[in-house]
Backbone bond lengths (Angstrom), bond angles and torsions (degrees), N, CA, C in turn:
res aa  C-N    CA-C-N  psi(-1)  N-CA   C-N-CA  omega(-1)  CA-C   N-CA-C  phi
1 X - - - 1.450 - - 1.522 109.47 -
2 X 1.291 116.53 138.68 1.460 119.61 174.92 1.508 108.97 -161.32
3 X 1.312 114.93 163.80 1.451 119.83 179.81 1.525 109.06 -99.90
4 X 1.328 119.35 115.31 1.459 122.35 179.94 1.514 111.38 -75.31
5 X 1.320 117.73 174.44 1.471 120.30 178.00 1.519 110.40 -58.31
6 X 1.340 117.68 149.93 1.471 121.02 -178.38 1.519 113.29 -54.69
7 X 1.329 117.62 -34.55 1.457 119.41 -178.15 1.514 111.95 -63.30
8 X 1.355 116.19 -25.44 1.462 118.56 177.87 1.512 111.07 -92.35
9 X 1.342 116.30 -44.85 1.465 119.52 -174.08 1.512 111.84 -62.96
10 X 1.316 116.64 -26.57 1.456 119.14 178.95 1.520 109.96 -116.71
11 X 1.325 114.26 40.10 1.457 119.69 -176.08 1.504 113.15 -57.80
12 X 1.340 115.59 -40.38 1.465 118.68 -179.52 1.517 111.05 -61.99
13 X 1.339 115.37 -39.71 1.459 119.15 179.74 1.525 110.45 -69.94
14 X 1.347 116.80 -40.24 1.450 119.90 -178.52 1.520 111.41 -64.69
15 X 1.352 116.91 -40.45 1.451 119.08 179.24 1.520 110.65 -67.98
16 X 1.316 116.45 -31.19 1.461 120.37 179.57 1.511 111.34 -68.28
17 X 1.346 117.22 -30.67 1.464 120.83 -179.46 1.532 111.64 -57.06
18 X 1.326 116.31 -28.24 1.460 119.53 -174.66 1.522 112.37 -76.84
19 X 1.335 116.53 -16.58 1.459 119.14 -171.72 1.514 114.53 -114.57
20 X 1.346 118.77 -6.65 1.449 119.93 -175.63 1.517 110.69 -106.38
21 X 1.325 115.82 160.34 1.455 121.60 179.85 1.523 110.04 -71.18
22 X 1.359 118.75 161.70 1.473 120.51 -177.90 1.518 114.64 -52.95
23 X 1.364 121.54 -45.88 1.469 118.66 178.93 1.524 112.31 -62.24
24 X 1.360 116.62 -41.51 1.450 119.41 178.72 1.519 110.15 -67.12
25 X 1.340 117.29 -34.54 1.460 120.33 179.52 1.521 110.31 -64.17
26 X 1.337 116.11 -39.67 1.458 118.50 179.44 1.521 110.72 -64.30
27 X 1.349 116.50 -40.17 1.467 119.14 178.19 1.520 110.31 -64.32
28 X 1.360 116.73 -40.27 1.461 120.01 179.94 1.515 110.77 -65.73
29 X 1.335 117.17 -39.12 1.457 120.33 177.16 1.517 110.94 -63.15
30 X 1.332 116.14 -35.67 1.466 119.31 178.43 1.535 110.41 -64.77
31 X 1.345 115.87 -41.71 1.465 119.29 175.54 1.517 109.99 -58.95
32 X 1.358 116.32 -41.97 1.453 119.99 -179.96 1.514 112.72 -60.22
33 X 1.335 116.26 -39.71 1.464 119.33 -179.30 1.521 111.29 -64.67
34 X 1.327 116.01 -32.53 1.455 119.61 -177.31 1.527 112.48 -94.26
35 X 1.342 118.12 1.94 1.457 119.83 -178.86 1.523 109.84 -57.96
36 X 1.338 118.64 127.88 1.452 121.56 -177.08 1.508 112.32 -72.94
37 X 1.327 115.86 169.53 1.445 122.45 -177.03 1.517 111.94 -58.54
38 X 1.339 117.32 -35.62 1.463 120.43 -177.65 1.521 111.95 -58.52
39 X 1.350 117.31 -31.74 1.454 120.46 -179.91 1.519 112.11 -84.19
40 X 1.335 117.49 -15.89 1.455 120.89 179.81 1.533 111.88 -89.34
41 X 1.340 115.73 -25.75 1.458 119.90 -178.41 1.524 110.09 -81.35
42 X 1.326 116.15 132.31 1.450 122.17 175.77 1.530 109.08 -120.28
43 X 1.311 114.87 154.46 1.457 120.84 -175.72 1.526 108.87 -126.81
44 X 1.336 115.47 138.63 1.468 120.81 174.10 1.521 107.97 -105.03
45 X 1.327 116.32 109.83 1.457 119.96 -178.29 1.523 110.97 -83.50
46 X 1.327 115.89 146.67 1.464 120.35 176.63 1.522 108.83 -82.98
47 X 1.318 116.51 128.67 1.452 122.00 179.28 1.517 110.89 -76.01
48 X 1.359 118.48 160.71 1.474 120.43 177.59 1.521 113.23 -54.24
49 X 1.343 116.03 -28.25 1.464 119.93 179.06 1.514 112.42 -73.96
50 X 1.333 116.48 -9.67 1.460 120.57 -177.73 1.509 113.53 94.73
51 X 1.335 117.05 -9.31 1.462 120.85 179.51 1.527 109.99 -84.07
52 X 1.339 117.57 152.09 1.476 119.89 178.73 1.522 110.89 -70.46
53 X 1.334 115.77 141.29 1.457 120.86 178.54 1.512 111.66 -90.84
54 X 1.336 115.38 -168.20 1.456 121.22 179.35 1.527 110.55 -76.02
55 X 1.338 115.75 154.87 1.454 120.32 173.71 1.523 109.90 -68.59
56 X 1.332 116.66 135.82 1.456 121.48 179.24 1.520 109.43 -134.64
57 X 1.339 117.91 146.57 1.474 120.07 177.28 1.531 110.61 -60.29
58 X 1.310 115.66 144.64 1.465 121.05 -177.83 1.528 113.38 -54.29
59 X 1.366 120.99 -45.84 1.467 118.81 -179.96 1.521 113.47 -58.44
60 X 1.345 117.19 -34.82 1.463 120.28 179.47 1.517 110.03 -67.07
61 X 1.335 116.73 -44.20 1.460 120.46 -179.47 1.526 110.44 -64.74
62 X 1.335 116.23 -41.25 1.465 119.09 178.76 1.519 111.38 -60.61
63 X 1.332 116.49 -37.50 1.458 118.71 178.66 1.521 111.19 -63.17
64 X 1.360 116.21 -42.15 1.465 119.80 177.92 1.524 111.05 -61.96
65 X 1.333 115.97 -42.45 1.472 120.16 -178.92 1.528 110.26 -63.53
66 X 1.323 117.02 -45.31 1.460 120.32 -178.51 1.528 111.51 -66.81
67 X 1.326 117.34 -37.49 1.465 119.33 176.25 1.523 110.66 -62.26
68 X 1.343 116.09 -38.69 1.455 120.07 177.89 1.525 111.24 -65.43
69 X 1.341 116.16 -42.27 1.465 119.94 178.85 1.526 111.44 -65.71
70 X 1.346 116.38 -39.11 1.459 119.60 178.07 1.524 110.86 -62.76
71 X 1.331 116.48 -40.60 1.461 119.81 178.04 1.518 110.86 -64.25
72 X 1.336 116.41 -39.90 1.463 120.51 178.59 1.517 111.01 -63.79
73 X 1.364 116.28 -42.83 1.460 120.15 177.63 1.522 111.68 -60.85
74 X 1.334 115.84 -41.70 1.459 119.50 -178.82 1.524 111.21 -63.66
75 X 1.350 116.06 -39.35 1.456 119.90 -179.16 1.524 112.02 -72.01
76 X 1.354 116.28 -32.13 1.464 120.10 -176.60 1.520 112.62 -91.51
77 X 1.367 116.25 -1.77 1.461 119.16 -179.51 1.504 113.34 74.25
78 X 1.343 117.77 32.64 1.463 121.51 179.48 1.506 111.71 -57.46
79 X 1.302 117.21 145.27 1.456 122.27 -175.98 1.508 113.25 -68.24
80 X 1.333 115.85 163.22 1.461 122.63 179.93 1.512 110.65 -60.51
81 X 1.332 116.99 -37.33 1.465 120.59 -179.11 1.523 110.85 -63.93
82 X 1.344 116.63 -39.82 1.466 119.84 178.95 1.512 110.39 -64.75
83 X 1.342 116.10 -41.21 1.460 118.82 -179.58 1.526 111.21 -66.08
84 X 1.335 117.64 -38.14 1.462 120.09 178.91 1.525 110.62 -65.88
85 X 1.330 117.27 -41.16 1.468 120.24 178.50 1.513 110.47 -61.38
86 X 1.336 115.90 -39.82 1.454 120.02 -179.60 1.523 110.72 -68.51
87 X 1.348 116.62 -41.67 1.462 120.79 -178.09 1.521 111.50 -62.48
88 X 1.325 117.21 -28.80 1.454 120.62 -178.01 1.527 111.44 -61.01
89 X 1.327 117.35 -27.49 1.459 120.91 -177.15 1.526 112.16 -107.07
90 X 1.330 116.41 9.13 1.454 119.70 -176.48 1.521 111.14 -69.15
91 X 1.328 115.79 143.80 1.455 122.06 175.80 1.525 107.28 -94.21
92 X 1.325 117.17 112.32 1.448 122.14 -177.55 1.529 110.60 -96.49
93 X 1.316 116.23 160.43 1.466 120.46 176.61 1.524 108.62 -93.78
94 X 1.330 116.11 133.30 1.452 121.64 176.92 1.527 108.88 -66.74
95 X 1.340 116.06 123.13 1.451 121.54 -178.55 1.525 108.87 -107.85
96 X 1.316 116.71 123.57 1.462 121.20 178.06 1.520 109.09 -134.55
97 X 1.323 115.25 161.32 1.451 120.72 -179.59 1.511 112.65 -94.02
98 X 1.317 115.00 -179.68 1.460 122.28 -179.91 1.526 110.43 -88.33
99 X 1.328 117.93 162.19 1.471 119.44 176.61 1.523 112.99 -55.69
100 X 1.340 117.26 -32.44 1.470 119.71 -179.65 1.522 110.85 -64.68
101 X 1.351 117.70 -30.76 1.460 120.35 177.72 1.523 110.81 -62.74
102 X 1.336 115.50 -40.42 1.455 119.99 178.21 1.522 111.21 -68.34
103 X 1.330 116.53 -39.70 1.467 120.47 -178.13 1.531 111.27 -65.41
104 X 1.324 117.50 -37.58 1.457 120.50 -178.18 1.521 112.13 -74.36
105 X 1.325 118.11 -26.12 1.457 121.55 175.55 1.518 113.56 81.65
106 X 1.333 114.93 178.39 1.456 119.80 -171.40 1.521 112.97 -73.60
107 X 1.320 119.12 -24.43 1.456 120.07 -178.80 1.524 110.85 -58.50
108 X 1.311 116.62 -47.39 1.465 120.81 178.45 1.513 110.86 -68.05
109 X 1.311 116.27 -39.36 1.462 121.46 -174.08 1.529 112.05 -68.89
110 X 1.327 118.86 -32.94 1.459 121.86 -175.44 1.527 112.82 -74.65
111 X 1.327 117.05 -17.04 1.466 121.57 -179.78 1.532 111.81 58.68
112 X 1.311 115.80 39.78 1.465 123.06 176.03 1.527 106.93 -124.52
113 X 1.338 119.30 134.54 1.470 120.31 -179.54 1.527 112.03 -54.67
114 X 1.317 116.35 138.90 1.458 121.52 -178.31 1.522 112.09 -55.29
115 X 1.328 116.67 -41.38 1.457 119.51 -176.60 1.528 112.19 -64.50
116 X 1.336 116.64 -29.48 1.467 120.24 176.88 1.526 109.79 -67.80
117 X 1.330 115.60 -42.85 1.467 119.78 -179.24 1.522 110.50 -66.82
118 X 1.336 117.22 -46.16 1.465 120.19 -178.18 1.527 111.26 -63.81
119 X 1.323 117.03 -38.63 1.462 120.06 178.11 1.522 110.42 -64.89
120 X 1.322 116.89 -39.67 1.459 120.37 178.41 1.510 112.20 -66.58
121 X 1.338 117.24 -39.41 1.459 119.99 179.07 1.525 110.99 -67.35
122 X 1.327 116.73 -32.99 1.469 119.54 176.21 1.519 110.58 -67.55
123 X 1.335 116.17 -29.91 1.463 121.05 179.25 1.520 111.12 -76.50
124 X 1.320 118.06 -31.67 1.463 122.09 173.99 1.518 115.08 80.48
125 X 1.318 115.96 -132.14 1.466 121.98 -173.64 1.521 112.50 -58.10
126 X 1.316 117.64 -35.43 1.461 120.42 -178.98 1.528 111.19 -61.04
127 X 1.329 117.05 -37.80 1.470 120.62 179.21 1.518 111.02 -68.02
128 X 1.342 116.79 -39.90 1.465 120.02 177.17 1.525 110.23 -62.60
129 X 1.335 116.28 -45.09 1.464 120.27 179.34 1.529 110.82 -60.61
130 X 1.313 117.14 -40.47 1.457 120.68 -178.88 1.526 111.12 -65.85
131 X 1.336 117.58 -41.10 1.467 120.66 179.06 1.520 111.21 -62.63
132 X 1.324 116.67 -47.42 1.468 120.35 -177.28 1.527 110.49 -68.91
133 X 1.327 117.46 -37.88 1.463 120.74 -179.73 1.522 111.58 -64.76
134 X 1.321 117.08 -37.49 1.467 120.32 -174.79 1.523 113.65 -92.52
135 X 1.331 117.52 -25.72 1.466 119.48 -172.60 1.525 113.99 -126.60
136 X 1.311 117.52 -7.99 1.458 119.87 -178.79 1.516 112.04 -88.72
137 X 1.335 115.54 172.56 1.464 121.77 177.08 1.528 109.70 -86.25
138 X 1.329 116.29 171.97 1.469 119.94 176.08 1.523 110.69 -58.27
139 X 1.329 116.57 -41.10 1.464 120.09 179.19 1.528 111.42 -65.04
140 X 1.330 116.82 -37.88 1.466 120.40 177.64 1.530 110.06 -59.87
141 X 1.323 115.82 -42.76 1.468 119.87 -178.68 1.524 111.63 -67.70
142 X 1.344 116.82 -35.74 1.461 120.56 175.93 1.530 109.90 -62.05
143 X 1.336 115.98 -45.85 1.471 120.56 -178.83 1.526 111.40 -63.10
144 X 1.333 116.91 -42.97 1.460 119.29 -177.96 1.532 111.44 -67.94
145 X 1.332 117.65 -40.13 1.468 119.45 177.38 1.518 110.67 -60.31
146 X 1.321 115.97 -40.50 1.471 120.43 178.43 1.528 110.05 -62.61
147 X 1.323 116.88 -46.03 1.464 121.23 -177.25 1.521 111.72 -64.66
148 X 1.317 117.17 -40.56 1.466 120.78 -174.43 1.523 113.28 -84.04
149 X 1.342 116.91 -36.85 1.463 118.87 -166.94 1.531 115.06 -121.64
150 X 1.326 118.14 -6.90 1.464 120.22 -178.71 1.528 109.83 -111.81
151 X 1.312 114.90 -174.96 1.466 121.41 178.50 1.518 109.65 -122.97
152 X 1.326 115.70 156.26 1.462 119.56 -178.96 1.529 109.94 -54.93
153 X 1.344 113.75 135.50 1.460 119.73 -178.03 1.511 113.69 97.18
154 X 1.341 117.72 -10.55 1.466 121.31 -178.22 1.526 112.75 -81.11
155 X 1.349 118.17 -11.43 1.464 121.00 -178.18 1.531 108.72 -125.90
156 X 1.338 118.33 85.39 1.466 121.13 -176.29 1.524 113.88 -78.76
157 X 1.311 118.05 0.85 1.473 121.18 -177.41 1.519 110.83 -58.61
158 X 1.337 115.76 137.96 1.468 120.81 177.71 1.519 108.96 -94.65
159 X 1.319 115.37 120.95 1.461 122.10 177.77 1.522 109.10 -97.31
160 X 1.315 116.68 178.37 1.464 120.01 179.53 1.521 111.77 -63.03
161 X 1.331 117.15 -27.25 1.468 120.73 178.79 1.530 112.10 -105.56
162 X 1.341 116.73 20.78 1.456 120.40 172.78 1.523 113.17 107.83
163 X 1.328 115.50 -173.98 1.468 122.99 179.22 1.522 108.09 -92.88
164 X 1.313 116.79 129.98 1.464 119.90 -179.27 1.527 111.20 -61.38
165 X 1.320 115.13 131.29 1.460 123.30 175.71 1.524 113.53 65.41
166 X 1.323 117.46 20.81 1.468 120.08 175.98 1.530 109.27 -60.30
167 X 1.326 117.03 130.39 1.453 121.72 -179.35 1.511 114.39 86.35
168 X 1.319 117.50 -5.21 1.460 121.10 178.61 1.530 109.02 -93.98
169 X 1.322 119.43 149.41 1.465 120.42 178.74 1.527 111.85 -55.11
170 X 1.314 116.11 137.89 1.464 120.74 180.00 1.526 110.46 -73.86
171 X 1.331 115.74 153.33 1.451 121.18 173.25 1.507 115.80 91.44
172 X 1.354 119.47 7.07 1.468 121.25 -179.51 1.525 109.59 -83.08
173 X 1.324 116.39 128.21 1.457 122.24 175.33 1.525 109.48 -96.72
174 X 1.330 117.04 174.62 1.464 121.13 -178.69 1.525 111.45 -55.70
175 X 1.318 117.84 -43.84 1.458 120.39 -177.93 1.521 112.03 -63.37
176 X 1.335 117.50 -29.60 1.466 120.14 177.06 1.524 110.92 -63.91
177 X 1.322 117.33 -36.04 1.464 120.95 177.23 1.533 110.20 -71.30
178 X 1.319 117.00 -36.53 1.466 120.87 177.99 1.526 110.55 -64.88
179 X 1.339 116.90 -32.22 1.462 121.69 -177.40 1.527 113.98 -85.68
180 X 1.345 118.08 -1.83 1.467 120.02 178.62 1.533 109.78 -63.00
181 X 1.342 117.85 147.94 1.476 120.24 -176.83 1.521 113.86 -53.81
182 X 1.331 118.32 -42.47 1.464 119.93 -179.47 1.530 111.02 -65.03
183 X 1.323 117.69 -37.56 1.460 120.59 177.98 1.526 110.75 -64.79
184 X 1.324 116.18 -41.01 1.465 120.56 179.93 1.527 110.28 -65.65
185 X 1.340 116.71 -44.96 1.465 120.78 179.53 1.522 111.03 -59.38
186 X 1.331 116.28 -40.35 1.462 120.97 -177.74 1.522 112.95 -82.84
187 X 1.326 117.53 -7.02 1.457 120.22 -179.72 1.519 113.17 69.85
188 X 1.338 117.25 32.37 1.465 120.90 -179.46 1.528 110.22 -77.55
189 X 1.331 114.89 138.21 1.457 121.04 173.64 1.524 109.65 -103.04
190 X 1.302 117.17 174.81 1.473 120.98 -176.55 1.529 112.49 -55.42
191 X 1.343 120.72 -41.78 1.462 119.00 178.77 1.524 113.43 -63.00
192 X 1.340 116.93 -35.90 1.465 119.65 176.37 1.526 110.87 -61.36
193 X 1.326 115.31 -49.50 1.464 120.13 -176.29 1.531 110.51 -65.96
194 X 1.315 116.97 -41.72 1.462 120.32 179.41 1.524 110.86 -62.54
195 X 1.333 117.46 -41.93 1.466 121.09 -179.90 1.523 111.01 -65.62
196 X 1.330 117.31 -42.16 1.462 120.49 177.80 1.530 111.14 -63.37
197 X 1.327 115.99 -44.16 1.464 119.27 -179.74 1.532 111.25 -67.22
198 X 1.314 116.57 -33.38 1.459 119.82 177.44 1.522 110.57 -65.57
199 X 1.337 116.79 -40.28 1.466 119.36 179.14 1.524 111.84 -64.97
200 X 1.327 117.77 -35.10 1.465 120.07 -178.97 1.523 111.92 -81.47
201 X 1.334 117.67 1.20 1.464 121.78 175.84 1.526 109.11 -93.03
202 X 1.316 116.80 -171.61 1.463 121.50 178.01 1.532 111.67 -65.15
203 X 1.317 117.42 -8.81 1.464 122.54 -179.88 1.531 112.61 -71.82
204 X 1.325 118.17 -8.90 1.462 120.34 -173.76 1.531 111.57 -58.31
205 X 1.341 117.13 -32.84 1.467 119.16 -179.69 1.523 111.71 -64.93
206 X 1.332 116.01 -44.23 1.467 119.67 179.47 1.521 111.21 -63.21
207 X 1.333 117.51 -33.86 1.456 121.38 -179.91 1.524 112.05 -77.23
208 X 1.331 117.26 -36.07 1.465 121.34 -174.58 1.520 114.21 -83.96
209 X 1.329 117.17 -43.90 1.466 120.68 -170.55 1.528 113.09 -56.12
210 X 1.341 120.17 -47.15 1.475 118.24 179.61 1.526 113.20 -62.81
211 X 1.333 117.44 -28.12 1.464 120.03 -179.94 1.521 111.63 -67.06
212 X 1.328 116.78 -28.15 1.464 120.09 -177.18 1.526 111.82 -83.49
213 X 1.331 116.79 8.99 1.465 120.29 169.96 1.524 110.10 -82.50
214 X 1.347 115.57 6.00 1.475 122.65 176.09 1.521 112.50 60.96
215 X 1.332 116.53 39.37 1.449 120.25 174.20 1.511 115.26 71.34
216 X 1.337 117.41 21.41 1.469 120.50 -176.87 1.523 112.42 -86.00
217 X 1.329 118.07 -17.70 1.461 121.53 -179.25 1.526 109.27 -130.09
218 X 1.333 116.36 161.36 1.457 120.49 177.51 1.515 109.76 -67.80
219 X 1.320 116.56 130.19 1.465 121.01 -176.61 1.530 109.66 -74.49
220 X 1.356 118.43 133.69 1.465 120.83 -172.89 1.529 115.93 -79.40
221 X 1.351 118.04 -15.90 1.471 120.54 -176.29 1.531 110.97 -126.23
222 X 1.334 118.41 55.43 1.471 119.81 -172.34 1.516 114.54 -65.04
223 X 1.326 118.22 -37.64 1.458 120.31 -178.73 1.530 110.32 -70.95
224 X 1.333 116.35 -43.36 1.474 120.52 178.49 1.519 110.50 -59.63
225 X 1.319 117.24 -47.42 1.466 120.89 -178.87 1.526 110.74 -65.44
226 X 1.325 117.91 -36.36 1.463 120.31 179.76 1.523 111.01 -65.79
227 X 1.327 117.02 -37.92 1.463 119.54 175.39 1.531 110.85 -66.39
228 X 1.330 117.77 -38.18 1.470 120.72 176.60 1.522 110.39 -61.36
229 X 1.319 116.29 -48.07 1.461 121.13 -178.84 1.528 111.53 -62.40
230 X 1.325 116.73 -44.63 1.467 120.74 -179.80 1.527 110.72 -65.89
231 X 1.334 116.92 -38.50 1.465 120.48 179.75 1.521 111.47 -64.88
232 X 1.328 117.09 -40.94 1.466 120.50 -179.96 1.528 110.17 -63.33
233 X 1.326 116.18 -42.64 1.477 118.63 177.72 1.525 110.77 -62.62
234 X 1.322 117.34 -42.93 1.460 120.23 -178.94 1.527 111.63 -66.02
235 X 1.323 117.42 -34.16 1.465 120.18 -176.98 1.522 112.65 -66.90
236 X 1.320 117.72 -14.69 1.469 119.38 175.06 1.519 111.14 -61.58
237 X 1.344 116.35 -23.10 1.467 120.00 179.51 1.523 111.34 -64.65
238 X 1.333 117.82 -24.37 1.468 121.16 -177.54 1.525 110.56 -64.21
239 X 1.333 116.16 -41.69 1.468 119.55 -178.06 1.521 113.44 -96.36
240 X 1.323 117.28 -6.47 1.469 120.09 -172.40 1.524 113.21 -60.96
241 X 1.326 117.15 -34.52 1.467 120.31 -176.50 1.522 112.65 -100.87
242 X 1.321 117.10 4.95 1.453 119.50 -178.35 1.521 111.19 -85.39
243 X 1.308 115.24 158.21 1.465 120.72 179.59 1.528 109.84 -63.87
244 X 1.304 116.42 133.91 1.461 121.00 179.78 1.517 113.77 84.53
245 X 1.327 117.37 8.42 1.460 120.17 -176.68 1.524 112.33 -62.69
246 X 1.329 117.89 -26.73 1.461 120.67 -176.95 1.525 113.24 -103.37
247 X 1.329 116.63 17.18 1.452 120.49 177.54 1.530 110.17 -90.81
248 X 1.341 117.65 147.79 1.474 119.90 177.59 1.524 110.86 -59.19
249 X 1.321 116.24 144.61 1.461 121.45 -178.74 1.520 109.65 -141.02
250 X 1.330 117.04 123.14 1.462 121.64 174.88 1.519 109.04 -86.14
251 X 1.318 116.59 126.73 1.459 122.37 174.80 1.517 108.35 -112.09
252 X 1.334 116.72 138.90 1.464 121.75 -174.07 1.522 110.88 -114.98
253 X 1.319 114.29 146.29 1.458 121.57 174.24 1.525 108.05 -127.78
254 X 1.329 116.84 130.13 1.458 120.94 179.37 1.512 110.72 -92.76
255 X 1.347 116.67 133.07 1.457 121.67 179.68 1.518 109.63 -137.62
256 X 1.331 116.60 152.12 1.461 121.62 -179.88 1.518 109.91 -132.73
257 X 1.352 115.40 151.14 1.471 122.33 175.96 1.522 112.11 55.62
258 X 1.332 116.40 45.26 1.453 120.64 -179.15 1.521 111.02 -124.03
259 X 1.306 115.25 136.56 1.457 122.47 173.35 1.519 107.03 -100.44
260 X 1.327 117.67 120.71 1.461 122.50 -174.63 1.526 109.73 -102.52
261 X 1.321 116.31 126.61 1.460 121.13 -179.79 1.525 110.82 -70.58
262 X 1.328 116.23 150.52 1.465 120.78 178.25 1.525 111.39 -59.77
263 X 1.347 116.77 -33.37 1.462 120.35 -178.54 1.522 111.11 -62.29
264 X 1.336 117.16 -33.93 1.466 119.34 179.01 1.523 110.40 -67.52
265 X 1.334 117.31 -42.25 1.461 120.41 179.56 1.522 110.89 -64.60
266 X 1.334 117.14 -31.67 1.460 120.28 -177.31 1.515 112.53 -85.57
267 X 1.336 117.50 -36.27 1.462 120.45 -170.41 1.520 114.24 -120.17
268 X 1.341 118.63 -13.82 1.450 120.96 -174.30 1.522 110.69 78.16
269 X 1.323 116.83 -169.22 1.459 120.32 -178.58 1.514 110.66 -170.93
270 X 1.314 115.91 174.33 1.454 122.99 -179.02 1.517 109.62 -109.85
271 X 1.331 117.14 123.40 1.463 121.15 175.70 1.522 108.98 -72.31
272 X 1.328 117.27 134.43 1.456 120.91 -176.50 1.527 112.78 -78.99
273 X 1.311 118.81 -19.11 1.464 122.01 -174.17 1.519 109.80 -127.69
274 X 1.350 117.56 164.72 1.472 119.23 173.04 1.531 110.58 -52.71
275 X 1.316 116.40 143.44 1.460 120.48 -171.93 1.523 110.02 -135.61
276 X 1.312 116.74 127.41 1.461 121.15 177.37 1.522 109.78 -85.73
277 X 1.327 116.23 135.22 1.460 121.54 177.43 1.529 109.27 -134.61
278 X 1.323 115.75 171.25 1.452 121.20 178.38 1.523 109.04 -145.45
279 X 1.306 116.48 149.52 1.466 120.18 175.48 1.520 111.35 -83.21
280 X 1.341 118.15 -6.80 1.461 122.40 -179.53 1.524 110.08 -104.98
281 X 1.321 116.92 114.75 1.457 120.85 178.67 1.525 111.25 -62.28
282 X 1.345 116.58 -33.14 1.457 120.28 -177.98 1.527 111.77 -63.06
283 X 1.334 117.03 -31.07 1.464 120.31 -179.27 1.525 110.48 -63.11
284 X 1.319 117.74 -32.81 1.463 120.86 -175.92 1.515 113.15 -84.92
285 X 1.330 118.36 -10.52 1.459 120.42 -164.48 1.518 118.15 -79.05
286 X 1.353 122.80 -27.11 1.462 118.97 -169.22 1.522 115.65 -62.82
287 X 1.337 119.30 -35.43 1.455 119.50 -169.07 1.522 113.29 -128.86
288 X 1.333 118.10 27.90 1.454 118.67 -175.64 1.514 111.47 -122.47
289 X 1.339 114.92 162.89 1.455 120.01 -179.87 1.516 111.81 -122.44
290 X 1.316 118.11 7.28 1.454 120.94 179.88 1.511 110.01 -154.13
291 X 1.334 116.71 133.27 1.454 120.38 175.36 1.523 108.71 -109.39
292 X 1.319 115.68 133.47 1.453 120.63 173.07 1.515 108.79 -137.09
293 X 1.351 118.41 138.57 1.456 118.50 172.94 1.517 108.49 -71.64
294 X 1.332 117.47 118.22 1.453 120.72 -176.52 1.514 111.31 -72.44
295 X 1.320 116.39 -33.14 1.463 118.87 179.40 1.512 108.70 -164.58
296 X 1.299 115.90 152.25 1.464 121.32 171.47 1.516 104.50 -132.09
297 X 1.314 116.55 89.21 1.463 120.93 -169.29 1.512 111.07 -119.42
298 X 1.308 113.86 162.30 1.460 120.44 174.22 1.530 107.23 -105.24
299 X 1.317 115.85 120.93 1.467 119.22 -178.88 1.527 110.01 -87.72
300 X 1.328 120.09 143.70 1.465 124.23 -6.41 1.525 110.13 -83.54
301 X 1.336 118.20 138.40 1.460 121.15 -177.86 1.511 109.39 -132.18
């Protein structure tokens, strides 16, 4: 293992510099400066003939090694626990959609008739409750009951993504969130707020995972997701009249154990599920192995 010269280790970024506009080039150069060691290290694998192979980025080689180990485990009857331990360190490929997927929007992607979604949105909270009750997990139902019928501080359970409403004033009910100034400015109703709060709970996995099937199956929570999507669009009104609203803004997303295709670096892509981002690069840094600019947009857009 060794670190090659920067011109090689960041070859994909260097080749991209030739094809992008100056502002995009500056953003790409910034990504290059923050590229972690894993992307700078390349490995020369020994071929079956005994001769040295081509240099390859470390994440790519790790993926090959893990695939080989997984195949060995499958042949030897390795236990489920061993496979889970191995999967935890697997290098996955970043999967994104085409620009046309973004243009068509979630209605087409969910594979649910439009009239079903519109009828559910007219029904509001009852439709969200019905979706989670029939298609959600036990944990999803716990989170939704808390959001709809309890107050902040009533659910001290620690989830994988933390304690719900930690640091927020105790005693807030759903209507208190609906009455917040930003909610009023954006015209959010109770179903919008409930759907947003549900996504920021441990329920996010149930909402996201089916979306990453790339629209191949009917989505189980179409009304909930439609309220999330509509709420996000409405919330742009909060910043629309503020100073600097029309200035460029880089948003960052932290990712780990991902192999990124050259096509994504050259053309970008569409995320299939809701995606959390931050304007602070430092926020993403503690536990990630890859930095990518999630968006460079002009608000409101």
